[in-house]
C-alpha positions in Angstrom: 32.6 -45.8 87.8 34.5 -43.3 85.7 32.9 -40.3 84.1 33.1 -41.8 80.5 31.4 -45.0 81.6 28.6 -43.0 83.3 28.2 -40.8 80.2 27.9 -43.9 77.9 25.2 -45.3 80.2 23.0 -42.3 79.5 21.1 -42.7 76.3 21.1 -39.8 73.8 18.5 -37.3 74.7 17.5 -33.6 74.6 15.7 -31.4 77.0 12.5 -29.5 76.2 13.4 -25.9 75.4 10.6 -24.6 77.6 10.2 -26.8 80.6 13.4 -28.8 80.6 11.9 -32.3 80.6 13.9 -35.1 79.1 12.8 -35.9 75.6 14.0 -38.1 72.7 17.1 -36.9 70.9 15.3 -36.0 67.7 12.6 -33.8 69.4 12.8 -30.1 70.5 9.7 -29.9 72.7 7.9 -32.3 75.0 4.4 -31.3 73.9 2.5 -29.0 71.6 1.7 -26.7 74.5 5.5 -26.1 75.1 6.0 -25.6 71.4 3.2 -23.0 71.3 4.7 -21.3 74.4 8.2 -21.2 72.7 6.8 -19.7 69.5 4.8 -17.1 71.4 7.9 -16.0 73.3 9.9 -16.0 70.2 7.4 -13.8 68.3 7.3 -11.4 71.3 11.1 -11.1 71.3 11.2 -10.6 67.5 8.6 -7.8 67.9 10.6 -6.2 70.7 13.8 -6.4 68.7 12.1 -4.7 65.7 10.8 -1.8 68.0 14.3 -1.4 69.5 15.9 -1.1 66.0 13.2 1.3 64.8 13.5 3.6 67.9 17.3 3.5 67.8 17.2 4.5 64.2 14.8 7.4 64.8 17.0 8.5 67.7 20.1 8.4 65.6 18.4 10.4 62.8 17.2 13.0 65.3 20.6 13.4 66.9 22.2 13.7 63.5 19.7 16.4 62.4 20.3 18.3 65.6 24.0 18.1 65.2 23.8 19.4 61.6 21.6 22.3 62.7 24.0 23.3 65.4 27.0 23.0 63.1 25.6 25.1 60.3 23.6 27.7 62.2 25.1 31.2 62.2 
């Protein structure tokens, strides 16, 4: 059997974003539990990203101030 024939024998489907189970093509998660887990992880990553941006900005400001002080000090 050729690859194209095997692929056409497999019905359209997706895999759960959390556990990888086969699910219908129009679904993203296999259960509400997996959806909650995904949302929890996403919220955690969003918070981590915000902290990273905030701390990077503060560090950049401090380095800039320090550089300006060194440049303009007698």
